[in-house]
C-alpha positions as CSV (number, residue, x, y, z in Angstrom):
1,M,8.0,66.0,-24.3
2,D,11.6,65.8,-23.3
3,I,13.5,63.3,-25.5
4,S,15.0,61.5,-22.4
5,K,11.5,61.0,-21.0
6,I,10.3,59.6,-24.3
7,F,13.3,57.2,-24.3
8,Q,12.6,56.2,-20.7
9,L,8.9,55.6,-21.5
10,K,9.9,53.4,-24.5
11,R,12.2,51.4,-22.2
12,L,9.3,50.8,-19.7
13,I,7.0,49.7,-22.5
14,L,9.6,47.3,-23.8
15,L,10.2,45.9,-20.3
16,A,6.5,45.4,-19.8
17,I,6.3,43.5,-23.1
18,I,9.2,41.3,-22.2
19,I,7.7,40.5,-18.8
20,T,4.4,39.7,-20.4
21,L,6.0,37.4,-22.9
22,I,7.9,35.6,-20.2
23,S,4.8,35.2,-18.1
24,C,2.8,33.8,-21.0
25,A,5.6,31.4,-21.9
26,E,5.9,30.2,-18.2
27,K,2.1,29.8,-18.1
28,Q,2.1,27.8,-21.3
29,K,4.9,25.7,-19.9
30,N,3.1,25.0,-16.6
31,N,-0.1,24.2,-18.5
32,S,1.9,21.8,-20.7
33,V,3.4,20.1,-17.6
34,S,-0.1,19.9,-16.1
35,D,-1.5,18.4,-19.3
36,E,1.3,15.9,-19.6
37,S,0.7,14.9,-15.9
38,S,-3.0,14.4,-16.4
39,K,-2.4,12.3,-19.5
40,A,0.0,10.2,-17.4
41,I,-2.9,9.1,-15.1
42,Q,-5.5,6.5,-15.9
43,H,-8.3,5.2,-13.5
44,L,-9.8,1.8,-14.0
45,R,-12.0,-0.6,-12.0
46,V,-10.6,-3.9,-11.0
47,Y,-13.7,-5.3,-9.3
48,Y,-17.2,-3.9,-8.9
49,E,-20.5,-5.6,-8.3
50,E,-23.9,-4.2,-7.2
51,G,-24.8,-5.2,-3.7
52,R,-21.3,-6.2,-2.8
53,F,-18.5,-4.7,-0.8
54,A,-14.8,-5.0,-1.8
55,G,-11.9,-3.7,0.2
56,W,-8.4,-3.7,1.7
57,P,-5.9,-4.7,-1.0
58,A,-3.1,-3.9,1.4
59,N,-3.8,-6.8,3.7
60,N,-3.0,-9.9,1.5
61,G,-0.3,-8.7,-0.8
62,I,0.6,-7.9,-4.4
63,W,2.9,-9.6,-6.8
64,I,4.1,-8.9,-10.4
65,W,5.7,-11.2,-12.9
66,G,6.3,-9.1,-16.1
67,E,2.9,-8.1,-17.3
68,E,1.1,-10.4,-14.9
69,I,-0.1,-8.9,-11.6
70,L,-1.9,-10.6,-8.7
71,V,-3.5,-8.7,-5.8
72,G,-5.6,-9.9,-2.9
73,F,-8.7,-8.2,-1.5
74,V,-11.8,-9.0,0.6
75,E,-15.3,-9.4,-0.9
76,A,-18.5,-9.5,1.1
77,A,-22.2,-8.6,1.0
78,H,-22.8,-4.8,1.3
79,R,-24.6,-3.9,4.5
80,E,-25.3,-0.4,5.8
81,T,-24.1,-0.2,9.4
82,E,-23.4,2.5,12.0
83,G,-19.8,1.6,11.9
84,F,-17.0,2.5,9.6
85,H,-17.3,-0.3,7.0
86,T,-20.4,-1.1,5.1
87,Y,-20.2,-4.9,4.9
88,D,-21.4,-8.1,6.5
89,R,-18.3,-9.7,8.0
90,E,-19.9,-13.1,8.2
91,T,-20.0,-13.2,4.4
92,A,-16.4,-11.9,3.9
93,R,-14.0,-14.0,1.8
94,N,-10.6,-13.5,0.4
95,K,-10.5,-13.0,-3.4
96,Y,-7.7,-12.4,-5.8
97,A,-7.6,-10.2,-9.0
98,R,-5.3,-11.2,-11.7
99,S,-4.2,-9.1,-14.7
100,L,-2.2,-10.5,-17.7
101,D,-1.8,-7.1,-19.4
102,G,-0.2,-4.9,-16.8
103,G,-3.4,-3.9,-15.0
104,E,-5.6,-2.9,-18.0
105,T,-8.1,-5.8,-17.5
106,W,-8.7,-8.2,-14.6
107,T,-10.2,-11.6,-13.8
108,I,-11.3,-12.5,-10.2
109,E,-10.3,-15.7,-8.5
110,D,-11.7,-17.3,-5.3
111,A,-9.0,-17.8,-2.6
112,Y,-10.8,-20.8,-1.0
113,E,-11.0,-22.6,-4.3
114,N,-7.3,-22.0,-4.8
115,G,-6.4,-23.5,-1.5
116,M,-6.9,-20.9,1.2
117,T,-9.1,-23.1,3.3
118,G,-8.3,-21.8,6.8
119,Y,-10.4,-19.3,8.8
120,A,-8.9,-15.8,9.1
121,Y,-10.2,-12.3,9.9
122,D,-12.4,-11.3,6.9
123,H,-12.0,-14.8,5.5
124,S,-15.1,-16.2,7.3
125,I,-14.9,-19.9,6.5
126,P,-17.6,-22.0,8.4
127,D,-16.1,-24.4,11.0
128,E,-17.2,-27.4,9.0
129,L,-15.3,-26.2,5.9
130,A,-12.2,-24.6,7.6
131,D,-8.9,-26.4,7.9
132,P,-6.9,-25.8,11.1
133,P,-3.4,-24.4,10.7
134,V,-0.5,-26.9,10.9
135,Q,3.2,-26.6,11.5
136,L,5.4,-26.3,8.3
137,T,7.8,-29.2,8.6
138,E,9.3,-29.3,5.1
139,P,11.2,-26.2,4.1
140,I,9.9,-24.2,1.1
141,E,12.4,-25.2,-1.6
142,D,13.5,-21.8,-3.1
143,F,12.1,-18.4,-2.2
144,R,13.8,-17.1,-5.3
145,D,11.7,-19.2,-7.7
146,P,10.1,-16.6,-10.0
147,R,6.7,-18.3,-9.4
148,F,6.9,-18.0,-5.6
149,A,4.6,-16.0,-3.4
150,I,3.8,-15.9,0.3
151,T,1.0,-14.2,2.2
152,F,0.3,-13.8,5.9
153,M,-3.1,-13.7,7.6
154,R,-4.5,-13.3,11.1
155,D,-7.5,-14.4,13.2
156,D,-7.6,-11.1,15.0
157,Y,-5.7,-7.9,13.9
158,H,-4.7,-7.1,17.5
159,D,-3.0,-10.2,18.7
160,G,-3.5,-13.0,16.1
161,P,-2.7,-15.8,15.9
162,S,-1.3,-15.5,12.4
163,T,-1.0,-18.0,9.7
164,F,0.7,-18.1,6.2
165,Y,0.2,-19.7,2.8
166,Y,2.7,-20.0,0.0
167,S,2.4,-20.7,-3.7
168,M,4.9,-22.0,-6.3
169,N,2.7,-21.2,-9.3
170,R,2.0,-17.5,-9.1
171,G,-1.0,-17.8,-6.7
172,S,-3.0,-20.3,-8.8
173,E,-2.7,-22.7,-5.9
174,W,-1.9,-22.0,-2.3
175,N,-0.3,-24.3,0.3
176,G,-1.4,-23.9,3.9
177,P,-2.6,-22.7,6.3
178,Y,0.6,-22.9,8.3
179,S,1.0,-21.6,11.9
180,F,3.2,-18.5,12.5
181,P,4.8,-18.3,16.0
182,N,4.2,-15.4,18.3
183,L,8.0,-15.0,18.7
184,G,7.8,-14.0,22.3
185,T,5.5,-11.1,21.6
186,N,2.1,-10.4,23.0
187,G,0.7,-11.8,19.8
188,V,1.3,-11.5,16.0
189,G,-1.7,-10.2,14.1
190,T,-0.1,-9.3,10.8
191,R,-0.6,-8.5,7.1
192,T,1.9,-9.2,4.2
193,D,5.2,-7.4,3.9
194,Y,8.3,-9.3,3.0
195,I,11.7,-9.4,1.2
196,V,13.2,-12.5,-0.4
197,E,16.9,-12.6,0.7
198,G,18.0,-16.0,-0.6
199,P,16.9,-19.5,-1.5
200,Q,16.0,-20.3,2.2
201,T,16.1,-16.8,3.7
202,L,13.1,-14.4,3.8
203,S,12.6,-11.2,5.9
204,A,9.1,-10.4,7.1
205,F,7.8,-7.2,8.8
206,M,5.0,-8.0,11.2
207,N,2.3,-6.2,13.2
208,V,2.4,-7.3,16.8
209,A,0.3,-6.5,19.9
210,K,1.4,-3.9,22.5
211,E,1.6,-4.5,26.2
212,N,-2.1,-3.8,26.4
213,G,-2.9,-6.5,23.9
214,R,-4.0,-4.1,21.2
215,E,-2.3,-3.7,17.8
216,G,0.5,-1.2,17.6
217,R,4.1,-2.3,17.1
218,V,6.2,-3.6,14.2
219,I,8.9,-6.2,14.3
220,Y,11.5,-7.4,11.8
221,S,11.5,-11.2,11.7
222,K,13.4,-13.7,9.5
223,T,13.5,-17.3,8.5
224,T,16.8,-18.9,7.3
225,D,15.5,-22.5,6.8
226,G,12.7,-22.1,4.2
227,G,9.9,-21.1,6.6
228,V,10.2,-23.9,9.1
229,N,11.5,-21.7,11.9
230,W,11.3,-17.9,12.5
231,E,13.2,-15.5,14.7
232,L,12.5,-12.0,16.0
233,V,15.5,-10.0,14.8
234,S,14.6,-6.5,16.1
235,W,11.8,-4.2,17.2
236,I,11.2,-1.2,14.9
237,G,10.7,1.8,17.1
238,E,9.5,2.2,20.7
239,E,6.0,1.3,21.8
240,P,3.7,4.2,20.8
241,E,0.7,5.5,22.7
242,G,-1.3,5.1,19.5
243,F,-0.1,2.6,17.0
244,D,2.6,1.8,14.4
245,I,1.2,-0.9,12.0
246,M,1.2,-2.1,8.4
247,P,4.7,-1.4,7.1
248,S,5.8,-1.3,3.5
249,T,9.5,-2.1,3.2
250,V,12.3,-2.0,0.6
251,R,15.9,-3.1,0.6
252,L,18.3,-0.3,-0.6
253,S,21.6,-2.2,-0.3
254,E,23.1,-5.3,1.2
255,T,23.1,-3.5,4.6
256,E,20.3,-0.8,4.3
257,I,16.6,-1.3,4.7
258,Y,13.9,1.4,4.6
259,T,10.4,1.0,5.9
260,V,7.3,3.2,6.0
261,M,4.3,2.4,8.3
262,R,0.9,3.6,9.2
263,S,1.0,5.5,12.5
264,R,-1.4,7.3,14.9
265,E,-0.8,9.7,17.8
266,L,-3.7,10.0,20.3
267,E,-3.6,13.4,22.0
268,P,-4.1,15.3,19.9
269,R,-5.1,12.6,17.4
270,R,-3.1,12.6,14.2
271,D,-2.9,9.9,11.5
272,F,0.3,10.0,9.5
273,L,3.1,7.9,7.9
274,K,6.3,7.2,9.9
275,A,9.6,5.9,8.5
276,F,12.6,4.0,9.9
277,R,15.9,3.1,8.4
278,S,18.4,0.4,9.3
279,T,22.0,0.6,8.1
280,D,23.1,-2.6,9.8
281,N,20.8,-5.0,8.0
282,G,17.9,-4.8,10.4
283,D,19.8,-5.1,13.7
284,S,18.8,-1.6,14.8
285,W,16.5,1.1,13.4
286,Q,16.6,5.0,13.3
287,E,13.4,7.0,12.9
288,E,13.4,9.3,9.8
289,V,11.4,12.3,8.6
290,N,7.7,11.5,8.3
291,P,6.9,10.9,4.6
292,A,3.3,12.2,5.1
293,F,2.4,14.4,8.1
294,D,-1.3,13.9,7.8
295,T,-3.3,11.1,6.2
296,G,-6.8,12.2,7.3
297,N,-9.6,10.7,9.3
298,G,-8.7,7.1,9.9
299,G,-5.3,7.1,8.3
300,S,-3.7,5.1,5.5
301,P,-1.2,2.3,5.2
302,P,1.6,3.1,2.8
303,A,2.6,1.5,-0.5
304,L,6.3,1.9,-1.2
305,V,8.2,0.9,-4.3
306,H,11.9,1.3,-5.2
307,L,11.8,2.5,-8.8
308,E,14.1,1.3,-11.6
309,D,15.5,4.9,-11.8
310,G,16.6,4.8,-8.2
311,R,13.8,7.0,-6.7
312,L,11.4,5.8,-4.1
313,A,7.7,6.1,-4.9
314,L,5.1,6.2,-2.1
315,T,1.3,6.2,-2.4
316,Y,-1.3,6.6,0.3
317,I,-4.9,7.8,0.8
318,Y,-6.0,10.9,2.6
319,R,-9.3,9.8,4.2
320,S,-12.0,12.4,4.7
321,D,-15.8,12.5,5.5
322,Y,-16.0,15.2,2.8
323,G,-14.2,13.4,-0.1
324,S,-11.0,11.3,0.1
325,R,-8.0,11.6,-2.1
326,V,-5.2,9.4,-3.6
327,H,-1.7,10.8,-3.2
328,L,1.8,10.1,-4.5
329,R,5.2,11.3,-3.4
330,F,8.7,10.7,-4.7
331,S,12.1,10.7,-2.9
332,E,15.3,11.2,-4.8
333,D,17.6,10.6,-1.8
334,Q,16.4,7.2,-0.5
335,G,13.8,8.6,1.8
336,E,15.8,11.3,3.5
337,T,13.5,13.9,2.1
338,W,10.2,13.7,0.1
339,G,8.9,15.8,-2.7
340,N,5.6,17.6,-2.9
341,E,2.4,15.7,-2.5
342,I,0.9,14.8,-5.9
343,T,-2.9,14.2,-6.0
344,L,-3.7,11.3,-8.3
345,R,-7.4,11.2,-7.6
346,S,-10.0,13.5,-5.9
347,G,-13.5,14.9,-6.4
348,D,-15.1,11.5,-6.8
349,G,-17.3,11.8,-3.7
350,A,-15.4,9.0,-1.9
351,T,-16.2,8.6,1.8
352,K,-13.4,7.7,4.3
353,D,-14.2,4.0,3.8
354,V,-11.4,3.8,1.1
355,G,-7.8,3.2,0.7
356,Y,-5.4,0.4,1.7
357,P,-3.2,0.7,-1.4
358,R,-0.7,-1.6,-3.0
359,M,1.6,-0.7,-5.8
360,V,4.0,-2.3,-8.4
361,Q,6.0,-1.0,-11.3
362,R,5.4,-2.5,-14.7
363,P,8.2,-3.4,-17.1
364,D,7.4,-0.2,-19.1
365,G,8.0,1.8,-16.0
366,K,4.5,2.8,-15.2
367,L,3.1,2.4,-11.6
368,V,0.0,0.4,-11.0
369,V,-1.7,1.5,-7.7
370,I,-4.6,-0.6,-6.4
371,Y,-6.9,0.4,-3.6
372,Y,-10.6,0.3,-2.7
373,W,-12.9,3.2,-3.5
374,N,-16.4,4.5,-3.6
375,N,-18.6,7.4,-4.9
376,A,-21.1,7.4,-2.1
377,L,-21.0,11.1,-1.4
378,Q,-22.2,11.9,-4.9
379,H,-25.9,12.6,-5.3
380,E,-27.8,9.3,-6.1
381,A,-24.5,7.4,-6.5
382,D,-24.4,3.7,-5.6
383,P,-22.9,3.2,-2.1
384,Y,-20.9,0.1,-3.0
385,R,-17.2,-0.1,-2.3
386,Y,-15.1,-1.4,-5.2
387,I,-11.5,-2.2,-6.1
388,A,-9.9,0.5,-8.3
389,T,-6.6,1.0,-10.0
390,T,-4.7,4.1,-11.0
391,I,-2.0,3.6,-13.6
392,V,0.5,6.5,-13.6
393,D,3.7,7.3,-15.4
394,P,6.4,8.4,-12.9
395,N,8.4,10.0,-15.7
396,A,5.8,12.7,-15.8
397,Y,7.0,13.9,-12.4
398,E,10.8,13.9,-12.8
């Protein structure tokens, strides 16, 4: 064989060996990243009981004080129905789960026993036991008190009316119910999303009814006198044909606010997450890129956290009749763009009756995501809905 051909053949063989070594190294690197990512995810149960339904952590709020976490949810008797949710609403009551070790273990508290004595949607207090809402006349002393928490509830999720409770001892006792005004809207039927701005100033982001009386718009409201009076500062977006509801909001600077909300278009139907930004402290809002284009059959409210490292973290559920999923995304530019969708949980046989996440960041940097879940699609699995948590290290996805 010609010497030049032998030399050329040796070069080709050497090149093939180098390519193979690089490919193996890259594969090993990818496997290592995958292994590290899987090790960064931990799934636990917050509340589970046979014969009971537990759901909707997003409705009543979540709070964190160091290693102590408090989150609200609804608990009721399980009942098979033809509708979406398998529960007996007449038995529904608000509960709270409290963890003192960063979400590793939990104890359950009864909201009524802790002072939530008014009727609300999914807090079905009998008339003879329910206290009517009253007007708050004495201002809440200091919203910045580290023990402070406030939560908003509604009689009807379309047009309210809404009420609120507040606590000055980390939710061990709640004061209320207090009436929340309609603020000149067609009715406020809200959940809990707020930012403490000062000792007497608090910003709240509210669901309100559209012109047809059904849920579907978001407003920015504020109190500057400790909760005695509230004002409508601005509408966030135009009235949609479907709905914009259940915002999750963070303050990025003294003048910039960013919010993500659950949204639905009707024709063709699409459930997704919509985002708005204000650069003038909430006086006006501009729509941003959708953080999630599709959230499945029924959609998902968002859970948004401004991380200590400056990134934004967003969790949501993709609802499906064939197995739902828990997702996470990060933004490194304050929500202008979002990274790839990271699947935290799937393959559990979860129906679309899941989701409504809330999320906090622990002092060690890990994220604690809380949502309701089930395994009803699995063969011979129990159908009961329960409260779950996923603890994830965001540093695994830098």
